[in-house]
N, C-alpha and C positions, 0 to 999 in steps of 0.2 A: 272849283277846281282844286283848290289848295285850302287847307283848314291850317290855323296856326296852332302848334302844338303848346298851348297853355293849359296848365292843370283847370279845368273848369271850377268857378267859384261856386256853383250849384251844390249844394251840400243834401245828400239823399241818406235817410235812415230806415230801416227795416225792423220790425219786431214780430216775434211769433212766440205763441205759449207752449210750442211744441219744437223738438229737434227734427221732426218730420220734414222731409224735403228742403232743408234748410238751405243747402248747396244750391239746388235749383232757383230757391227763391232769390237768393242774391246775384246768382250768375244771369239770370234772366233780365234783371233790372240793370246790372252792370251794361250789358249787351244793347239795351235800348238808350243808356246814358253813358256813352264812351267819355272817358276823361273825368266824369264827376266824381266827387268824394261818396263813397258808397259804405256805409258802417251800420253795425247792428246797434240798435239803440231807438231814442227817440229825439226829436227836436230839429229835424232836417227841414229844409225848404220845401221838399217833398218827402212824404212819410207814407210808408206801406205797412200793413198789419195784417197778419194771419191767424186767426183763431181757430183752434180743432176743438171740436166737442164730439167725441166719438166719430162717426163717420161724416159729420156735418161739418162744413167749412165756411168761413165768412172772411172775405178779403176785402181789404180796405186801401184806397188811395186817399190822402189828404193834401191839399194844397192851400194857399193862403186864401183861396176863393171858394172851394168848393171841396166835399167829401162825397166819394163815389165808392160803393160797395157791390159785391157778388157774393151770393150765397150758392153752394153747390154741395152735393154728395158724393163721398168717395165710394169705392167697391171694394169687395174682398181681395181682389187681385192688386198686390202691392204695384206692380209696373204699370197696370192700367191707371190706378189711382195717381201715381206720379205724373203721367199724361194729362189726366183730368185737372191736377192741380196747375200744371205747367200752362195748359190752354187756356184756362180762366184767368191766370195772371197776364199771359200774353195779352188776351183781349181787352184787358184792362189799361195795358201799357199801350197798345195799339191806338185804342180811343184817345188817350191821353196826348201822345206824342204824335200822331198821325202818320206813324212810321210802321213799316214790315221788315223782318229779317228774313233774308233768304233762307237760313237754316232753321228758321221757325224756333221752337222750343228745344231744341236739340242742343245738349249741354255736354255729353261725352265727347272725348278725344279720339274715339275709334268709331266712327259712323257707319263703316261698312259691317260692324258686328250685328246691328240691327237688321240688316237685310239677309244675312245667312239663313236664319229660320224661315223667312218667306221664300227663298229659293228651294230650300230643301222640303217645304210643304209643297211644291209645284206650282205656285202662283205664277202667272204670266206677268209681262213686263207691265202692262196697264193695270192690273190688280195691285202691284207692288208700287206703282206711281201714287195710285189712289189711297193705299194705306199710309204712306210717308207723308202725303199732303194734309189727309184728314187726321191722323193721329199726332204727327210732329209740326204740322204746318209747314213744311219744307216746300220751297218753291219748285215749280216744273223742272227749271233748269238744272237745280242742284240735284232733284230727285233722279234726273237722268244721268248725271254724271256720277252719283253715287251708285247706282244700279251697274254702270258701266264698270266701275273699279270694282265693285264687289265680285262680279263675275270673273275679271281677270284674276283677281286674289285668289277666288276658289279653283280656278284652273291649276294655280301654283300649288296650294295645299292639298288638294286631291291627290297630287303625284307624291307627296310625302308620308312615310310609314309613321306610326304613332311614336316610335322610337326615335325619330330624328330630332335633333336639338342642335343650337346654336352656341358658339363661344365668342364672347365679347372680351376684348383686351384693351383697356382704357389707358391711355397716356394724356392726363389733363395738364398739358404744358404746351404754351404758345409763345412765339416770339413777342407778340404784343396782345392785348385784350380787347376785342372789338367793342365797338360803342354800344351795339345791341346785346351783347352776350351776358348771361346771367349765370354761367356755368362756373362751378368752383375750378377755375382754370388758373395755373401759376404762369406768370410771365417768367421769361428765361433770363433771370438775373444770374450773376456769378454764384451766388448760393445756390441756387437750383441747379446750374450746371454741375457743380460739385457733388450733387445728390443722384445724377442720371445714372450711374454705374450702379449705385446701391439700389435705386429704383427698379433697374433692370434685374437685379438678383431677387429682389422681393417679388417681382412678377412672375419669375420662373419658380420661386418658392410656392407661391399660390398655385400656379399651374399645376405643381406636382401634387399638390392635393386635391386639385379639381379633377385630375384624370381619374382618382380613386373614387369620387362621386360619380363621375360619368360612368365608371364601370359597374359600380353598385347598383346604378339605375337602369343599366343595360341600355344607355342612349348611344347613338351614333351622330358624332358632329358632321354636320352637312355644310354648315356656313360658319365662317370665321370673320370677325369683323375688328380690325384694328382701327380704334376711334380716338378721339381727342377731346380738346387740343389738337396737337400737331403731331401725330406719331414719329414722323420722321426726324424730329428733334433729339430723338434717342441717339442717332448716329448709325452709320451702317454696322458697325462691328456689333453694337448691342441689339440691332434688329436681327441680325444673323443668328445671334445666341437664341433668341426667343423662337425664330422658325426651325432652328435645328433641335430645340425642344419639343415643338409642337409635333415635327414630323417623326421623332423618336417614339412618341407616345400615342399619336392617333393614326388611324389608318387613312392613308391618303385615298383610298379607293372610294371611300363615303364622302370625301370632302368634294361639293359642287360649286362653291364660291369661296374666294377668299377676298374681302374688300379692304382697301388700304387707303386711309384717309391720307392723301398728299395734297390736302386743299389748297395750301397756299404755296406759290411757286418759289417763295423766299426761302422754303424748306426742301425743294426738290434738287437733286443733284443727279449726275451721271451714274455713280456708284450705286445709289439706291435703285435707280431704274435698270440698271444693268443686272442687278441681283434678282429683283422682282420679276423681270423678264425671263431669267432662268426657271424660275417657279412657274411662271405661265405658259411654259412649254407643254406640261402636261397638267395644269390645274387652271381654273378659271379665275383670274386674278382681277378683280374689279377696282380700278383706280380711280380715285376722286379727286378731280381738280377744279376748284369752286371759285369762280370769279366774282360771284353775288351780284356784281354790276360790271358794265365796260366803261361806266364814267369814272374817270381818273381822279376828278374832284371829289366826288363821292366816296371813292376808295380812301382818300385822304381823311374826309371827315369821320368815317367808319373806323379808322385806325388800322388800316391795312398798309404795309411797306412795300407795296408792288404796285405796278400799272397793269392795264389790260394788255399791253405789248409784253410784260412777263408771263402773263397767262398764256398767250399765244406761243410763246417760246416754249412753255412747259408742254403743251400740246405737240408742238413739233417733235421735241425730245421723246415723248411718250410714243408717237407714232414711229419714230426712227428705231424704237425697240419693239415695234410690233403689237403695242398694246391696242386691242380693239374695244374692250369693255371699258370706257371711260365716262364717269358721271360728272356732269357740272351742276352746282347749286346756283341758284340765282334768288334774289329777294325782291319782291314787289313791295313798294311803299316806303323805301328808305328816305331818310330825310333830306328835303331839299329836291327830290327828284320829281319830274313831272311826266305826263302820259308818253311824251316823245323819248325822254331818257329810259324808259323801261322798254319801250318798243325796240329801241335801237340796241340793248342789251340782248333781248331775245334774238335780233337778227344777227348780231355779232358773234352770239353763241352757236347759233345755227350754221354760221359758216364754218365752225371748228368742226362741226358733225359728231358731237359726242354720242354715245350708245344710249344715254339716258339723261334727262334734264329734270331737275328736282326744282319745283317753283315753291317758294316759301312765301307767305304773306306775313309782312313784318309783325312781330310780336313786342309789346312794349313789356319787358319782364320786369318785376318789381327790383331785383338786385342787380340790374344793368346800369351803366353809366348813362344810357339814353333817358331811362327813367328819370334820373336826376337833372339832366339837360334838356328836357322835353320841349321847354318854353323857348330854347334858342333856334327851333327849326320849324319849317314849314312842311305839312304832310299833305299827301293826296287824299281827297274826300272819300267817302265810302262809296258814292255812287261811281266814282272814277275807278277805283279799286276793283269793285264789282265787274263793270265793263270791260276791265283789261284782264281779269280772269277768265271770262268769258271769250275773249279775243284770244287770249293764250291758248286754250283747249283747242279753239278752231285752227289758229295757225301751226299748232304743234302737229295736230293730227293731220293737217294738209301735207305736213314734212314725214309722215310715217311714224309717228310716235303715239303710242297709246297711253292712257292713264291706268297704271296698275297697281298703285297703292295711295292711300290718303290718311292723314290724321289732321288733328286740330288742336290748337293751344289756347291757353288762356290770355286774354289781354292782347288778341289779334286785332288789328285794324279791321273794323267791320264786322268781326265775330266771324271771318271767313276760313279758308282751309288752305292746307298744304298739299300738293300732288305731286305724285312721282310720275313722270312720262318716260317711255323708253321705246326703242325699236323693237319690234317682236323678237323674242329670243334672249333679251338682254334684261329681262325682269330681275331686279334685285331680290334674291331669296332671303337674305337677313331681314330686309325692310318689312317684308310680308310677314315673317314670323314674328318678329319683335311686336308687330302692331295687333295681330291676331291672337296672341296669348293662348296658342294651342299646344304649344311645345315647350320644353324647358329652355331656358336661357342662362347659361353659366356665364358669369362676368367677374373678371380679375382686373384688380388695378384700384387705384384711389379713385373714389367716388363710384365705383361701379357698383350695379344694382343686378343681383341674380334673381330670377323668376321662376318658380318651381309650379307646374301644373297638376292638380290632382283630381280625382274624380268628383263629378259635380261643378265642374269648373273653378274650383277653389283654387286660389292662387295665393302663394306665400312670396314674400321678398326677403332678400337678404342684402343688406346695405353695408358697403365698405366704407371707412371713414374718408372724407374729402382731402384732408391734408396729407400731402405726400410725405412729410416727416413721420406723422402718426401712423401712417400706413407702412413706412418702411419699419419703424420701431416694432409694430405688431408682427410683421412677417418674418423679420431677421431677429426678433427679441435683443434690439440694441439700441442705445440712447443716440439720438440723432441731434 
């Protein structure tokens, strides 16, 4: 049921004479040996090698007691060769560990993208399941979930014009930093508070430049996302300034969704809700109120300055102001939680009746505090997490929620997935567009990343500085 969060003493090394498939090489190894030290080089307790000679590949696994190798031949198609390499490595690891992975050899964070071409080719469900299981070793349950999500995503994307685009507004400031968070988020110290006005001005300055790019590219903004951190920390007057600027420069008739991350109840107040409710009268405002868990003890452990009662009060306030499109995030696998804790969280959140529930599997990120305090906690084992993901899908669908988008992250417990569920008609447009990378994403704010899509599925990313002082100095040309 529980596994102790101790950095595994097992040392694993891998070596290759080529850069080819190097990411897949180490990623699949890590998936089979969670918590182990995996490094490129030689000298590990278990050592893997991949030697490429033109189209021929030799894979080896060396332990103290034996050496096993496989030889195989790649093909001219790069994507197929990648799968051939992955399947042969997987077979070696499966024999060595006596384990199988629900997601097989899949390493990408956007799994539905591999299903789109299959649907476009007109393959039926059974043919798609067979392809996913044969080519990627994806389990039957995950294949069915993946296809279900892909169909729902395609329904959303097919309604969009090619000129549709998103606008992300990032406020990387929070009251406190959560234990599991690796995002470059600034805690709201006295110094950071003193910069909030200038940060708002910097955002508006960047927005003014962004409107020109939007017009040059002949894009229409259909979804706006206020993300964080916790955007509400800017204060109501600064939030009003940003919205006023948006509505002076964008055509309201094209905007189908505005998401506002009011995730933490300690940043929500009546003035904010009243103002957003006025916008919500003729635009679709999607409000995020994120409990993560309903266990107050866990909330303290992860660094949240609120209780689940505060979450309930925030929901009551939101309903008072007639918000219907509310999302709630929950996390499966939080430190110290067992199966009953998680099931209680889902039950408690369902009683609040949000329009959507996003279920995250805990990811142990390298830059998070949790990564360095890993050995202080106990965590659910992979089998329990997998069973709870299946249970979650069943119970949410029983309550009328459909899985409409999915993504995966590095270092997730069990190499599993994050899934967004919603009541029909409350699909998060921005979530689908950011994942599928078919449309331009304009991003403003510190640490924001814009994505521009070109012919041939080429994507270019533009990164803003993560430090808010550096961001302000660049936008306003001042020393901070």
